PDB file of N, CA, C, O and CB in Angstrom:
ATOM      1  N   MET A   1       0.826  -1.186   0.000  1.00  0.00           N
ATOM      2  CA  MET A   1       0.000   0.000   0.000  1.00  0.00           C
ATOM      3  C   MET A   1       0.865   1.241   0.000  1.00  0.00           C
ATOM      4  O   MET A   1       1.972   1.247   0.539  1.00  0.00           O
ATOM      5  CB  MET A   1      -0.937   0.002   1.195  1.00  0.00           C
ATOM      6  N   ALA A   2       0.351   2.285  -0.606  1.00  0.00           N
ATOM      7  CA  ALA A   2       1.033   3.577  -0.611  1.00  0.00           C
ATOM      8  C   ALA A   2      -0.017   4.670  -0.773  1.00  0.00           C
ATOM      9  O   ALA A   2      -1.104   4.440  -1.303  1.00  0.00           O
ATOM     10  CB  ALA A   2       2.106   3.654  -1.750  1.00  0.00           C
ATOM     11  N   LEU A   3       0.326   5.834  -0.313  1.00  0.00           N
ATOM     12  CA  LEU A   3      -0.493   7.021  -0.526  1.00  0.00           C
ATOM     13  C   LEU A   3       0.125   7.823  -1.646  1.00  0.00           C
ATOM     14  O   LEU A   3       1.348   7.920  -1.737  1.00  0.00           O
ATOM     15  CB  LEU A   3      -0.618   7.872   0.769  1.00  0.00           C
ATOM     16  N   HIS A   4      -0.686   8.390  -2.484  1.00  0.00           N
ATOM     17  CA  HIS A   4      -0.165   9.391  -3.418  1.00  0.00           C
ATOM     18  C   HIS A   4      -1.038  10.619  -3.257  1.00  0.00           C
ATOM     19  O   HIS A   4      -2.252  10.573  -3.453  1.00  0.00           O
ATOM     20  CB  HIS A   4      -0.159   8.869  -4.919  1.00  0.00           C
ATOM     21  N   LEU A   5      -0.393  11.716  -2.896  1.00  0.00           N
ATOM     22  CA  LEU A   5      -1.099  12.921  -2.487  1.00  0.00           C
ATOM     23  C   LEU A   5      -0.765  14.106  -3.382  1.00  0.00           C
ATOM     24  O   LEU A   5       0.336  14.218  -3.921  1.00  0.00           O
ATOM     25  CB  LEU A   5      -0.769  13.253  -1.049  1.00  0.00           C
ATOM     26  N   HIS A   6      -1.734  14.973  -3.520  1.00  0.00           N
ATOM     27  CA  HIS A   6      -1.506  16.252  -4.198  1.00  0.00           C
ATOM     28  C   HIS A   6      -2.495  17.262  -3.639  1.00  0.00           C
ATOM     29  O   HIS A   6      -3.489  16.896  -3.013  1.00  0.00           O
ATOM     30  CB  HIS A   6      -1.658  16.117  -5.756  1.00  0.00           C
ATOM     31  N   ASP A   7      -2.214  18.517  -3.869  1.00  0.00           N
ATOM     32  CA  ASP A   7      -3.081  19.594  -3.405  1.00  0.00           C
ATOM     33  C   ASP A   7      -3.915  20.090  -4.581  1.00  0.00           C
ATOM     34  O   ASP A   7      -3.686  19.700  -5.726  1.00  0.00           O
ATOM     35  CB  ASP A   7      -2.251  20.756  -2.779  1.00  0.00           C
ATOM     36  N   ASN A   8      -4.881  20.950  -4.289  1.00  0.00           N
ATOM     37  CA  ASN A   8      -5.740  21.482  -5.336  1.00  0.00           C
ATOM     38  C   ASN A   8      -6.201  22.869  -4.924  1.00  0.00           C
ATOM     39  O   ASN A   8      -6.671  23.080  -3.806  1.00  0.00           O
ATOM     40  CB  ASN A   8      -6.953  20.546  -5.601  1.00  0.00           C
ATOM     41  N   GLY A   9      -6.058  23.809  -5.849  1.00  0.00           N
ATOM     42  CA  GLY A   9      -6.494  25.171  -5.596  1.00  0.00           C
ATOM     43  C   GLY A   9      -7.949  25.412  -5.924  1.00  0.00           C
ATOM     44  O   GLY A   9      -8.470  26.495  -5.658  1.00  0.00           O
ATOM     45  N   GLY A  10      -8.624  24.413  -6.502  1.00  0.00           N
ATOM     46  CA  GLY A  10     -10.048  24.522  -6.784  1.00  0.00           C
ATOM     47  C   GLY A  10     -10.414  24.872  -8.209  1.00  0.00           C
ATOM     48  O   GLY A  10     -11.587  24.795  -8.576  1.00  0.00           O
ATOM     49  N   ALA A  11      -9.438  25.256  -9.029  1.00  0.00           N
ATOM     50  CA  ALA A  11      -9.748  25.655 -10.403  1.00  0.00           C
ATOM     51  C   ALA A  11     -10.018  24.451 -11.303  1.00  0.00           C
ATOM     52  O   ALA A  11     -10.855  24.514 -12.203  1.00  0.00           O
ATOM     53  CB  ALA A  11      -8.606  26.478 -10.976  1.00  0.00           C
ATOM     54  N   ARG A  12      -9.307  23.365 -11.054  1.00  0.00           N
ATOM     55  CA  ARG A  12      -9.447  22.120 -11.820  1.00  0.00           C
ATOM     56  C   ARG A  12      -8.623  21.067 -11.082  1.00  0.00           C
ATOM     57  O   ARG A  12      -8.119  21.341  -9.992  1.00  0.00           O
ATOM     58  CB  ARG A  12      -8.967  22.289 -13.337  1.00  0.00           C
ATOM     59  N   GLY A  13      -8.479  19.905 -11.634  1.00  0.00           N
ATOM     60  CA  GLY A  13      -7.642  18.885 -11.014  1.00  0.00           C
ATOM     61  C   GLY A  13      -6.181  19.264 -11.138  1.00  0.00           C
ATOM     62  O   GLY A  13      -5.464  18.707 -11.970  1.00  0.00           O
ATOM     63  N   GLN A  14      -5.734  20.195 -10.330  1.00  0.00           N
ATOM     64  CA  GLN A  14      -4.434  20.829 -10.519  1.00  0.00           C
ATOM     65  C   GLN A  14      -3.240  19.985 -10.112  1.00  0.00           C
ATOM     66  O   GLN A  14      -2.148  20.182 -10.645  1.00  0.00           O
ATOM     67  CB  GLN A  14      -4.398  22.085  -9.767  1.00  0.00           C
ATOM     68  N   HIS A  15      -3.405  19.076  -9.211  1.00  0.00           N
ATOM     69  CA  HIS A  15      -2.277  18.267  -8.744  1.00  0.00           C
ATOM     70  C   HIS A  15      -1.100  19.142  -8.325  1.00  0.00           C
ATOM     71  O   HIS A  15       0.028  18.948  -8.779  1.00  0.00           O
ATOM     72  CB  HIS A  15      -1.838  17.290  -9.836  1.00  0.00           C
ATOM     73  N   GLN A  16      -1.380  20.101  -7.457  1.00  0.00           N
ATOM     74  CA  GLN A  16      -0.345  21.005  -6.959  1.00  0.00           C
ATOM     75  C   GLN A  16       0.504  20.316  -5.900  1.00  0.00           C
ATOM     76  O   GLN A  16       0.148  19.255  -5.387  1.00  0.00           O
ATOM     77  CB  GLN A  16      -0.973  22.283  -6.385  1.00  0.00           C
ATOM     78  N   LEU A  17       1.624  20.937  -5.589  1.00  0.00           N
ATOM     79  CA  LEU A  17       2.434  20.469  -4.478  1.00  0.00           C
ATOM     80  C   LEU A  17       1.682  20.727  -3.179  1.00  0.00           C
ATOM     81  O   LEU A  17       0.942  21.706  -3.082  1.00  0.00           O
ATOM     82  CB  LEU A  17       3.821  21.165  -4.466  1.00  0.00           C
ATOM     83  N   PRO A  18       1.859  19.863  -2.175  1.00  0.00           N
ATOM     84  CA  PRO A  18       1.207  20.097  -0.895  1.00  0.00           C
ATOM     85  C   PRO A  18       1.536  21.486  -0.346  1.00  0.00           C
ATOM     86  O   PRO A  18       2.640  22.004  -0.519  1.00  0.00           O
ATOM     87  CB  PRO A  18       1.620  19.025   0.108  1.00  0.00           C
ATOM     88  N   PHE A  19       0.557  22.059   0.310  1.00  0.00           N
ATOM     89  CA  PHE A  19       0.621  23.375   0.943  1.00  0.00           C
ATOM     90  C   PHE A  19       0.474  24.531  -0.045  1.00  0.00           C
ATOM     91  O   PHE A  19       0.519  25.692   0.362  1.00  0.00           O
ATOM     92  CB  PHE A  19       1.921  23.515   1.681  1.00  0.00           C
ATOM     93  N   ASP A  20       0.297  24.234  -1.343  1.00  0.00           N
ATOM     94  CA  ASP A  20       0.120  25.288  -2.345  1.00  0.00           C
ATOM     95  C   ASP A  20      -1.343  25.479  -2.736  1.00  0.00           C
ATOM     96  O   ASP A  20      -1.659  26.392  -3.498  1.00  0.00           O
ATOM     97  CB  ASP A  20       0.939  24.970  -3.581  1.00  0.00           C
ATOM     98  N   GLY A  21      -2.230  24.645  -2.234  1.00  0.00           N
ATOM     99  CA  GLY A  21      -3.660  24.732  -2.552  1.00  0.00           C
ATOM    100  C   GLY A  21      -4.479  24.955  -1.298  1.00  0.00           C
ATOM    101  O   GLY A  21      -4.066  25.676  -0.390  1.00  0.00           O
ATOM    102  N   HIS A  22      -5.637  24.331  -1.258  1.00  0.00           N
ATOM    103  CA  HIS A  22      -6.590  24.584  -0.181  1.00  0.00           C
ATOM    104  C   HIS A  22      -6.751  23.436   0.818  1.00  0.00           C
ATOM    105  O   HIS A  22      -7.555  23.553   1.743  1.00  0.00           O
ATOM    106  CB  HIS A  22      -7.913  24.894  -0.771  1.00  0.00           C
ATOM    107  N   ILE A  23      -6.036  22.364   0.668  1.00  0.00           N
ATOM    108  CA  ILE A  23      -6.187  21.225   1.573  1.00  0.00           C
ATOM    109  C   ILE A  23      -5.572  21.557   2.934  1.00  0.00           C
ATOM    110  O   ILE A  23      -4.494  22.146   3.019  1.00  0.00           O
ATOM    111  CB  ILE A  23      -5.526  19.956   0.972  1.00  0.00           C
ATOM    112  N   ASP A  24      -6.270  21.173   3.978  1.00  0.00           N
ATOM    113  CA  ASP A  24      -5.800  21.363   5.361  1.00  0.00           C
ATOM    114  C   ASP A  24      -4.915  20.166   5.709  1.00  0.00           C
ATOM    115  O   ASP A  24      -5.383  19.170   6.261  1.00  0.00           O
ATOM    116  CB  ASP A  24      -7.016  21.501   6.384  1.00  0.00           C
ATOM    117  N   TRP A  25      -3.636  20.281   5.377  1.00  0.00           N
ATOM    118  CA  TRP A  25      -2.729  19.145   5.535  1.00  0.00           C
ATOM    119  C   TRP A  25      -2.547  18.690   6.976  1.00  0.00           C
ATOM    120  O   TRP A  25      -2.494  17.481   7.205  1.00  0.00           O
ATOM    121  CB  TRP A  25      -1.401  19.490   4.965  1.00  0.00           C
ATOM    122  N   PRO A  26      -2.449  19.569   7.953  1.00  0.00           N
ATOM    123  CA  PRO A  26      -2.335  19.065   9.325  1.00  0.00           C
ATOM    124  C   PRO A  26      -3.523  18.167   9.706  1.00  0.00           C
ATOM    125  O   PRO A  26      -3.337  17.123  10.332  1.00  0.00           O
ATOM    126  CB  PRO A  26      -2.234  20.239  10.306  1.00  0.00           C
ATOM    127  N   ALA A  27      -4.722  18.571   9.333  1.00  0.00           N
ATOM    128  CA  ALA A  27      -5.908  17.763   9.645  1.00  0.00           C
ATOM    129  C   ALA A  27      -5.904  16.450   8.872  1.00  0.00           C
ATOM    130  O   ALA A  27      -6.208  15.397   9.434  1.00  0.00           O
ATOM    131  CB  ALA A  27      -7.186  18.547   9.332  1.00  0.00           C
ATOM    132  N   VAL A  28      -5.564  16.507   7.595  1.00  0.00           N
ATOM    133  CA  VAL A  28      -5.546  15.301   6.763  1.00  0.00           C
ATOM    134  C   VAL A  28      -4.513  14.302   7.282  1.00  0.00           C
ATOM    135  O   VAL A  28      -4.811  13.116   7.425  1.00  0.00           O
ATOM    136  CB  VAL A  28      -5.245  15.663   5.296  1.00  0.00           C
ATOM    137  N   MET A  29      -3.313  14.777   7.560  1.00  0.00           N
ATOM    138  CA  MET A  29      -2.265  13.864   7.999  1.00  0.00           C
ATOM    139  C   MET A  29      -2.563  13.302   9.385  1.00  0.00           C
ATOM    140  O   MET A  29      -2.175  12.172   9.684  1.00  0.00           O
ATOM    141  CB  MET A  29      -0.914  14.572   8.002  1.00  0.00           C
ATOM    142  N   LYS A  30      -3.239  14.060  10.228  1.00  0.00           N
ATOM    143  CA  LYS A  30      -3.656  13.551  11.532  1.00  0.00           C
ATOM    144  C   LYS A  30      -4.644  12.399  11.343  1.00  0.00           C
ATOM    145  O   LYS A  30      -4.553  11.382  12.030  1.00  0.00           O
ATOM    146  CB  LYS A  30      -4.289  14.683  12.390  1.00  0.00           C
ATOM    147  N   LYS A  31      -5.578  12.557  10.420  1.00  0.00           N
ATOM    148  CA  LYS A  31      -6.560  11.502  10.151  1.00  0.00           C
ATOM    149  C   LYS A  31      -5.887  10.268   9.559  1.00  0.00           C
ATOM    150  O   LYS A  31      -6.241   9.141   9.905  1.00  0.00           O
ATOM    151  CB  LYS A  31      -7.653  12.014   9.199  1.00  0.00           C
ATOM    152  N   ILE A  32      -4.924  10.474   8.674  1.00  0.00           N
ATOM    153  CA  ILE A  32      -4.200   9.338   8.097  1.00  0.00           C
ATOM    154  C   ILE A  32      -3.430   8.610   9.195  1.00  0.00           C
ATOM    155  O   ILE A  32      -3.427   7.380   9.242  1.00  0.00           O
ATOM    156  CB  ILE A  32      -3.233   9.808   6.974  1.00  0.00           C
ATOM    157  N   ALA A  33      -2.781   9.362  10.070  1.00  0.00           N
ATOM    158  CA  ALA A  33      -2.028   8.749  11.176  1.00  0.00           C
ATOM    159  C   ALA A  33      -2.953   7.935  12.069  1.00  0.00           C
ATOM    160  O   ALA A  33      -2.559   6.882  12.571  1.00  0.00           O
ATOM    161  CB  ALA A  33      -1.306   9.830  12.009  1.00  0.00           C
ATOM    162  N   ALA A  34      -4.174   8.408  12.272  1.00  0.00           N
ATOM    163  CA  ALA A  34      -5.126   7.710  13.141  1.00  0.00           C
ATOM    164  C   ALA A  34      -5.548   6.361  12.578  1.00  0.00           C
ATOM    165  O   ALA A  34      -6.047   5.515  13.320  1.00  0.00           O
ATOM    166  CB  ALA A  34      -6.350   8.568  13.361  1.00  0.00           C
ATOM    167  N   THR A  35      -5.358   6.146  11.286  1.00  0.00           N
ATOM    168  CA  THR A  35      -5.715   4.855  10.687  1.00  0.00           C
ATOM    169  C   THR A  35      -4.681   3.786  10.992  1.00  0.00           C
ATOM    170  O   THR A  35      -4.943   2.595  10.825  1.00  0.00           O
ATOM    171  CB  THR A  35      -5.875   4.996   9.181  1.00  0.00           C
ATOM    172  N   GLY A  36      -3.498   4.212  11.442  1.00  0.00           N
ATOM    173  CA  GLY A  36      -2.416   3.267  11.676  1.00  0.00           C
ATOM    174  C   GLY A  36      -1.566   3.013  10.449  1.00  0.00           C
ATOM    175  O   GLY A  36      -0.637   2.206  10.495  1.00  0.00           O
ATOM    176  N   TYR A  37      -1.868   3.691   9.349  1.00  0.00           N
ATOM    177  CA  TYR A  37      -1.081   3.524   8.131  1.00  0.00           C
ATOM    178  C   TYR A  37       0.365   3.924   8.406  1.00  0.00           C
ATOM    179  O   TYR A  37       0.633   5.011   8.918  1.00  0.00           O
ATOM    180  CB  TYR A  37      -1.672   4.365   6.966  1.00  0.00           C
ATOM    181  N   ALA A  38       1.292   3.034   8.059  1.00  0.00           N
ATOM    182  CA  ALA A  38       2.714   3.293   8.304  1.00  0.00           C
ATOM    183  C   ALA A  38       3.541   3.150   7.039  1.00  0.00           C
ATOM    184  O   ALA A  38       4.770   3.130   7.101  1.00  0.00           O
ATOM    185  CB  ALA A  38       3.246   2.352   9.370  1.00  0.00           C
ATOM    186  N   GLY A  39       2.886   3.050   5.901  1.00  0.00           N
ATOM    187  CA  GLY A  39       3.600   2.890   4.643  1.00  0.00           C
ATOM    188  C   GLY A  39       4.130   4.196   4.102  1.00  0.00           C
ATOM    189  O   GLY A  39       4.048   5.236   4.756  1.00  0.00           O
ATOM    190  N   PRO A  40       4.678   4.133   2.894  1.00  0.00           N
ATOM    191  CA  PRO A  40       5.265   5.333   2.296  1.00  0.00           C
ATOM    192  C   PRO A  40       4.215   6.356   1.877  1.00  0.00           C
ATOM    193  O   PRO A  40       3.058   6.022   1.623  1.00  0.00           O
ATOM    194  CB  PRO A  40       6.103   4.953   1.099  1.00  0.00           C
ATOM    195  N   THR A  41       4.642   7.581   1.815  1.00  0.00           N
ATOM    196  CA  THR A  41       3.832   8.672   1.287  1.00  0.00           C
ATOM    197  C   THR A  41       4.533   9.195   0.048  1.00  0.00           C
ATOM    198  O   THR A  41       5.704   9.571   0.103  1.00  0.00           O
ATOM    199  CB  THR A  41       3.619   9.810   2.349  1.00  0.00           C
ATOM    200  N   SER A  42       3.833   9.219  -1.052  1.00  0.00           N
ATOM    201  CA  SER A  42       4.419   9.768  -2.274  1.00  0.00           C
ATOM    202  C   SER A  42       3.508  10.870  -2.800  1.00  0.00           C
ATOM    203  O   SER A  42       2.315  10.907  -2.500  1.00  0.00           O
ATOM    204  CB  SER A  42       4.629   8.656  -3.353  1.00  0.00           C
ATOM    205  N   LEU A  43       4.083  11.749  -3.574  1.00  0.00           N
ATOM    206  CA  LEU A  43       3.330  12.864  -4.148  1.00  0.00           C
ATOM    207  C   LEU A  43       2.918  12.537  -5.571  1.00  0.00           C
ATOM    208  O   LEU A  43       3.579  11.763  -6.264  1.00  0.00           O
ATOM    209  CB  LEU A  43       4.158  14.161  -4.115  1.00  0.00           C
ATOM    210  N   GLU A  44       1.817  13.140  -5.996  1.00  0.00           N
ATOM    211  CA  GLU A  44       1.348  12.992  -7.372  1.00  0.00           C
ATOM    212  C   GLU A  44       1.125  14.385  -7.984  1.00  0.00           C
ATOM    213  O   GLU A  44       0.028  14.687  -8.455  1.00  0.00           O
ATOM    214  CB  GLU A  44       0.034  12.143  -7.422  1.00  0.00           C
ATOM    215  N   PRO A  45       2.161  15.227  -7.975  1.00  0.00           N
ATOM    216  CA  PRO A  45       1.975  16.570  -8.523  1.00  0.00           C
ATOM    217  C   PRO A  45       2.230  16.606 -10.027  1.00  0.00           C
ATOM    218  O   PRO A  45       2.893  15.735 -10.590  1.00  0.00           O
ATOM    219  CB  PRO A  45       2.898  17.558  -7.817  1.00  0.00           C
ATOM    220  N   MET A  46       1.696  17.615 -10.639  1.00  0.00           N
ATOM    221  CA  MET A  46       2.004  17.944 -12.035  1.00  0.00           C
ATOM    222  C   MET A  46       2.740  19.289 -11.997  1.00  0.00           C
ATOM    223  O   MET A  46       2.696  19.990 -10.987  1.00  0.00           O
ATOM    224  CB  MET A  46       0.682  18.009 -12.948  1.00  0.00           C
ATOM    225  N   ASN A  47       3.397  19.639 -13.066  1.00  0.00           N
ATOM    226  CA  ASN A  47       4.111  20.915 -13.061  1.00  0.00           C
ATOM    227  C   ASN A  47       3.250  22.062 -13.569  1.00  0.00           C
ATOM    228  O   ASN A  47       3.769  23.144 -13.840  1.00  0.00           O
ATOM    229  CB  ASN A  47       5.365  20.811 -13.901  1.00  0.00           C
ATOM    230  N   TRP A  48       1.939  21.847 -13.706  1.00  0.00           N
ATOM    231  CA  TRP A  48       1.041  22.928 -14.111  1.00  0.00           C
ATOM    232  C   TRP A  48       1.113  24.038 -13.076  1.00  0.00           C
ATOM    233  O   TRP A  48       0.875  23.806 -11.890  1.00  0.00           O
ATOM    234  CB  TRP A  48      -0.423  22.416 -14.275  1.00  0.00           C
ATOM    235  N   GLY A  49       1.436  25.221 -13.516  1.00  0.00           N
ATOM    236  CA  GLY A  49       1.557  26.351 -12.617  1.00  0.00           C
ATOM    237  C   GLY A  49       2.952  26.506 -12.015  1.00  0.00           C
ATOM    238  O   GLY A  49       3.209  27.446 -11.264  1.00  0.00           O
ATOM    239  N   TYR A  50       3.836  25.596 -12.342  1.00  0.00           N
ATOM    240  CA  TYR A  50       5.201  25.658 -11.834  1.00  0.00           C
ATOM    241  C   TYR A  50       6.214  25.806 -12.979  1.00  0.00           C
ATOM    242  O   TYR A  50       7.402  25.529 -12.808  1.00  0.00           O
ATOM    243  CB  TYR A  50       5.514  24.401 -11.007  1.00  0.00           C
ATOM    244  N   GLU A  51       5.739  26.237 -14.118  1.00  0.00           N
ATOM    245  CA  GLU A  51       6.602  26.333 -15.292  1.00  0.00           C
ATOM    246  C   GLU A  51       7.772  27.287 -15.090  1.00  0.00           C
ATOM    247  O   GLU A  51       8.779  27.192 -15.792  1.00  0.00           O
ATOM    248  CB  GLU A  51       5.797  26.773 -16.482  1.00  0.00           C
ATOM    249  N   HIS A  52       7.645  28.199 -14.141  1.00  0.00           N
ATOM    250  CA  HIS A  52       8.719  29.159 -13.853  1.00  0.00           C
ATOM    251  C   HIS A  52       9.888  28.504 -13.115  1.00  0.00           C
ATOM    252  O   HIS A  52      10.963  29.096 -13.015  1.00  0.00           O
ATOM    253  CB  HIS A  52       8.175  30.325 -13.025  1.00  0.00           C
ATOM    254  N   LEU A  53       9.691  27.298 -12.603  1.00  0.00           N
ATOM    255  CA  LEU A  53      10.749  26.588 -11.880  1.00  0.00           C
ATOM    256  C   LEU A  53      11.505  25.655 -12.820  1.00  0.00           C
ATOM    257  O   LEU A  53      10.925  25.095 -13.750  1.00  0.00           O
ATOM    258  CB  LEU A  53      10.160  25.790 -10.698  1.00  0.00           C
ATOM    259  N   THR A  54      12.780  25.495 -12.576  1.00  0.00           N
ATOM    260  CA  THR A  54      13.516  24.451 -13.281  1.00  0.00           C
ATOM    261  C   THR A  54      13.062  23.107 -12.716  1.00  0.00           C
ATOM    262  O   THR A  54      12.453  23.063 -11.648  1.00  0.00           O
ATOM    263  CB  THR A  54      15.075  24.641 -13.136  1.00  0.00           C
ATOM    264  N   ILE A  55      13.347  22.026 -13.408  1.00  0.00           N
ATOM    265  CA  ILE A  55      12.966  20.708 -12.901  1.00  0.00           C
ATOM    266  C   ILE A  55      13.641  20.440 -11.548  1.00  0.00           C
ATOM    267  O   ILE A  55      13.050  19.825 -10.661  1.00  0.00           O
ATOM    268  CB  ILE A  55      13.343  19.605 -13.923  1.00  0.00           C
ATOM    269  N   GLU A  56      14.866  20.904 -11.408  1.00  0.00           N
ATOM    270  CA  GLU A  56      15.573  20.716 -10.136  1.00  0.00           C
ATOM    271  C   GLU A  56      14.876  21.466  -9.006  1.00  0.00           C
ATOM    272  O   GLU A  56      14.728  20.934  -7.906  1.00  0.00           O
ATOM    273  CB  GLU A  56      17.032  21.185 -10.256  1.00  0.00           C
ATOM    274  N   GLU A  57      14.445  22.700  -9.271  1.00  0.00           N
ATOM    275  CA  GLU A  57      13.744  23.486  -8.255  1.00  0.00           C
ATOM    276  C   GLU A  57      12.401  22.842  -7.898  1.00  0.00           C
ATOM    277  O   GLU A  57      12.027  22.772  -6.727  1.00  0.00           O
ATOM    278  CB  GLU A  57      13.526  24.929  -8.749  1.00  0.00           C
ATOM    279  N   PHE A  58      11.686  22.375  -8.921  1.00  0.00           N
ATOM    280  CA  PHE A  58      10.394  21.728  -8.698  1.00  0.00           C
ATOM    281  C   PHE A  58      10.564  20.474  -7.839  1.00  0.00           C
ATOM    282  O   PHE A  58       9.827  20.272  -6.873  1.00  0.00           O
ATOM    283  CB  PHE A  58       9.730  21.370 -10.044  1.00  0.00           C
ATOM    284  N   LEU A  59      11.531  19.641  -8.193  1.00  0.00           N
ATOM    285  CA  LEU A  59      11.756  18.412  -7.432  1.00  0.00           C
ATOM    286  C   LEU A  59      12.247  18.706  -6.014  1.00  0.00           C
ATOM    287  O   LEU A  59      11.889  17.999  -5.072  1.00  0.00           O
ATOM    288  CB  LEU A  59      12.764  17.522  -8.156  1.00  0.00           C
ATOM    289  N   SER A  60      13.056  19.737  -5.865  1.00  0.00           N
ATOM    290  CA  SER A  60      13.524  20.119  -4.534  1.00  0.00           C
ATOM    291  C   SER A  60      12.354  20.551  -3.655  1.00  0.00           C
ATOM    292  O   SER A  60      12.264  20.150  -2.494  1.00  0.00           O
ATOM    293  CB  SER A  60      14.562  21.249  -4.632  1.00  0.00           C
ATOM    294  N   GLN A  61      11.454  21.373  -4.211  1.00  0.00           N
ATOM    295  CA  GLN A  61      10.275  21.792  -3.452  1.00  0.00           C
ATOM    296  C   GLN A  61       9.398  20.593  -3.115  1.00  0.00           C
ATOM    297  O   GLN A  61       8.889  20.486  -2.000  1.00  0.00           O
ATOM    298  CB  GLN A  61       9.466  22.836  -4.240  1.00  0.00           C
ATOM    299  N   ALA A  62       9.222  19.690  -4.082  1.00  0.00           N
ATOM    300  CA  ALA A  62       8.411  18.495  -3.841  1.00  0.00           C
ATOM    301  C   ALA A  62       9.008  17.665  -2.707  1.00  0.00           C
ATOM    302  O   ALA A  62       8.276  17.181  -1.843  1.00  0.00           O
ATOM    303  CB  ALA A  62       8.302  17.646  -5.125  1.00  0.00           C
ATOM    304  N   PHE A  63      10.321  17.499  -2.704  1.00  0.00           N
ATOM    305  CA  PHE A  63      10.991  16.726  -1.665  1.00  0.00           C
ATOM    306  C   PHE A  63      10.792  17.367  -0.290  1.00  0.00           C
ATOM    307  O   PHE A  63      10.504  16.675   0.686  1.00  0.00           O
ATOM    308  CB  PHE A  63      12.485  16.598  -1.979  1.00  0.00           C
ATOM    309  N   GLU A  64      10.946  18.679  -0.219  1.00  0.00           N
ATOM    310  CA  GLU A  64      10.767  19.394   1.045  1.00  0.00           C
ATOM    311  C   GLU A  64       9.334  19.260   1.558  1.00  0.00           C
ATOM    312  O   GLU A  64       9.115  19.054   2.751  1.00  0.00           O
ATOM    313  CB  GLU A  64      11.126  20.873   0.875  1.00  0.00           C
ATOM    314  N   LYS A  65       8.375  19.376   0.664  1.00  0.00           N
ATOM    315  CA  LYS A  65       6.971  19.317   1.066  1.00  0.00           C
ATOM    316  C   LYS A  65       6.561  17.895   1.443  1.00  0.00           C
ATOM    317  O   LYS A  65       5.726  17.708   2.328  1.00  0.00           O
ATOM    318  CB  LYS A  65       6.076  19.840  -0.059  1.00  0.00           C
ATOM    319  N   ALA A  66       7.136  16.898   0.784  1.00  0.00           N
ATOM    320  CA  ALA A  66       6.867  15.516   1.168  1.00  0.00           C
ATOM    321  C   ALA A  66       7.400  15.260   2.578  1.00  0.00           C
ATOM    322  O   ALA A  66       6.749  14.578   3.370  1.00  0.00           O
ATOM    323  CB  ALA A  66       7.504  14.529   0.155  1.00  0.00           C
ATOM    324  N   GLY A  67       8.554  15.791   2.891  1.00  0.00           N
ATOM    325  CA  GLY A  67       9.108  15.667   4.237  1.00  0.00           C
ATOM    326  C   GLY A  67       8.219  16.332   5.276  1.00  0.00           C
ATOM    327  O   GLY A  67       8.040  15.813   6.378  1.00  0.00           O
ATOM    328  N   ALA A  68       7.666  17.478   4.920  1.00  0.00           N
ATOM    329  CA  ALA A  68       6.766  18.177   5.843  1.00  0.00           C
ATOM    330  C   ALA A  68       5.505  17.348   6.102  1.00  0.00           C
ATOM    331  O   ALA A  68       5.005  17.316   7.226  1.00  0.00           O
ATOM    332  CB  ALA A  68       6.385  19.564   5.279  1.00  0.00           C
ATOM    333  N   LEU A  69       4.992  16.681   5.069  1.00  0.00           N
ATOM    334  CA  LEU A  69       3.838  15.801   5.264  1.00  0.00           C
ATOM    335  C   LEU A  69       4.177  14.654   6.203  1.00  0.00           C
ATOM    336  O   LEU A  69       3.398  14.310   7.092  1.00  0.00           O
ATOM    337  CB  LEU A  69       3.350  15.251   3.924  1.00  0.00           C
ATOM    338  N   GLU A  70       5.340  14.074   5.994  1.00  0.00           N
ATOM    339  CA  GLU A  70       5.765  12.969   6.866  1.00  0.00           C
ATOM    340  C   GLU A  70       5.873  13.425   8.318  1.00  0.00           C
ATOM    341  O   GLU A  70       5.472  12.698   9.227  1.00  0.00           O
ATOM    342  CB  GLU A  70       7.115  12.399   6.394  1.00  0.00           C
ATOM    343  N   ARG A  71       6.402  14.606   8.539  1.00  0.00           N
ATOM    344  CA  ARG A  71       6.521  15.114   9.909  1.00  0.00           C
ATOM    345  C   ARG A  71       5.135  15.333  10.528  1.00  0.00           C
ATOM    346  O   ARG A  71       4.952  15.115  11.725  1.00  0.00           O
ATOM    347  CB  ARG A  71       7.329  16.433   9.928  1.00  0.00           C
ATOM    348  N   LEU A  72       4.184  15.753   9.738  1.00  0.00           N
ATOM    349  CA  LEU A  72       2.821  15.929  10.245  1.00  0.00           C
ATOM    350  C   LEU A  72       2.181  14.586  10.609  1.00  0.00           C
ATOM    351  O   LEU A  72       1.370  14.509  11.531  1.00  0.00           O
ATOM    352  CB  LEU A  72       1.959  16.656   9.203  1.00  0.00           C
ATOM    353  N   ARG A  73       2.542  13.556   9.896  1.00  0.00           N
ATOM    354  CA  ARG A  73       1.950  12.233  10.123  1.00  0.00           C
ATOM    355  C   ARG A  73       2.558  11.546  11.345  1.00  0.00           C
ATOM    356  O   ARG A  73       1.896  10.707  11.955  1.00  0.00           O
ATOM    357  CB  ARG A  73       2.137  11.351   8.886  1.00  0.00           C
ATOM    358  N   ARG A  74       3.761  11.862  11.711  1.00  0.00           N
ATOM    359  CA  ARG A  74       4.471  11.169  12.799  1.00  0.00           C
ATOM    360  C   ARG A  74       4.095  11.715  14.159  1.00  0.00           C
ATOM    361  O   ARG A  74       4.602  11.242  15.176  1.00  0.00           O
ATOM    362  CB  ARG A  74       5.973  11.282  12.609  1.00  0.00           C
TER     363      ARG A  74
END
């Protein structure tokens, strides 16, 4: 089992990086933690709206935000 997560600003299925849309990540990760899920967390973002970033910058931000999600879950 694995989670694949993305955020959404509400305009369409944006697949934004976590914390860039409207999802309440502290609440979501608390609920996920309450299930006892201990598997990996992966992101499912698209680069829509991030065209100004290089691929390295985009991946670096994704890595940082994935770590922040993990810290919220622990």
